[in-house]
Each structure stands twice: as C-alpha cells, then as structure tokens.
N, C-alpha and C positions, 0 to 999 in steps of 0.2 A: 490493664483495665482502664476504661475511660471514665472520666469524671462527668457527672451530670450537673447541669446548671438549671436552677429552677427559680422563677420569679414568684413563687408561691409565698404568700405571707399569711400566717394564721392570725386573723383579726382578733380572735379571743385572747391570745397571748399578748399581741401588740397593744391592744387597748388598755390592758392592765399597766403596762409600762408607760403608756402615753398619759394616763390619768394621774400619774405621780409627778409629771412635769408641770411647771408653773404657766407655760404658754403653749399654744397650739396654732398651727398654720392650716387654714382651710382653703381648698381650691374648689371653685364651682365650675362645673362643665357647662358648655353652651346648651346642652340638652336640658339641664336643670334650670337654667335661666329662662329658656323658652317655656318650660312647664309652669313655672311660677307666673310668668306673664300671661299665659293662656288660661290658667285656672283662677287667677285673682284679679283679672282686669275689670270685672264687674263690681268688685268691692272696693278697690283702691283706684282713685281717680288718676293720680299722677304716678303711674307705675313706670319706672325706668330702672336701669342697671344698679344704680346706687341704692334704691329702695329695696330691690331684690337682695342685694348683698347685706343690707341691714336686717332683713327678715331672716336670712340664713344665720347671721351673727347672733340674733336673739334666740333662735332655736338651739344653736350650739351652746349658748350660755345657759339657757333655762331648761333645756330638754333633758330627758332621761335616755340612757344609752343601753342598748342590748346588742351584744356581738355574737355573730355566728362565725363559721370558719372563713367565709369569703365576703361577708357583708356585715355592716354595722348599721343599725337602725337608731336614729335619734328622733324623738317625738315630743311634741307638746300637744295641747288639746286642739290646736288649729292645724298643725303641719307635721308631716312625717318626712324625714330625709333618709334616703337610702344611700349609704356611703361605703367606700372602701378605703384602704390605706395604700400608699406607695412606699417605695424603698426608704425614703427619708422620714417615714412615719407622719406624713401630712395626710389630713383627712380629705378625700376627694368626694364631693357631693355629686352623685350620679343622677338622681332624680328627686323631685319634690312632689308629694301627694298632699292634698288638702284633707282636713279631718272628715269632711262629709263624703269623700270619695273612697274611704276605707271599707274593705269588705269585712265580714264577721270573722273570717279566718285570720286575717291580719290583726284585727283587734284582739283576738284570742292569744296570739303570739306576743303581743306587747304588754306583758305583765312583768312587774318586779324589775324595773330598770335601775341603772346606777346613775347617780347624779355626779357630774363633773364640776370641779371648782377651779377653773382656770382663771388666772388674773389677767391674762392678755390673750386675745383672740384676733388673729390676723386673717382676714377674708379677702381673697382675690379671685378674679374670674379668668 
C-alpha cells in the first residue's frame, strides 16, 4: 500500500490551536499589498509598504476571526482579510477587501467571530 501525502490543513482546527499561543506570524502576499494600495490610495496620502503592513497588523490585532475549512476571514469595520495557514501555522494574507466593497452575501457570513488576544504580532511581506 502506498502512503498518501497531503498539504491539506483544516483551518478550523488550526486556528483553535493558534489562538492559544501568545504570538503569531503573519505573511502578506504581493497580491494583498497591491489590493490595499489599489483600494486605499484615494483615502491615504502616503501609502507605501510599511503603511500597508501596519494596516494588516491592526486588523489582525483588533479584528474578529471566522474559520472555514480552507479560509480564515479576519475583519473590522473597514477591512476584511482573506487568509490561509501554512504548515508552520503562519497566517498568510491572500487578499484585502475594504468595507464598502463587501457584498451582502459576505456580510451575512461574517457574524459571531472570535476575538484573538495575541501579545506579539509579526507581520512581513
């Protein structure tokens, strides 16, 4: 019999273990950086990579979490982060959506999130 190898990570179970840890490491993809710059350039005058990383850090710190099997949503009133987890249980931010671009279907799914209390959040691009 051959053994099967899978890179599948159930985000619902992994986020429960991750919420118990005191710190978290967040990686922001190039796509997510471009989406923040594209969607927020009219509101924020000096928008660069460090400002975008601060936005992501604030959403991770203050946001509510809801996990599905392959995706984790983190949201505040202004931003929604669509994330996944890698093998080392780092949060990978795939895309960023501003609050005024959310559809009613997505808003209906974002109910009853969990608040995280991490003391240290490391964000890198």
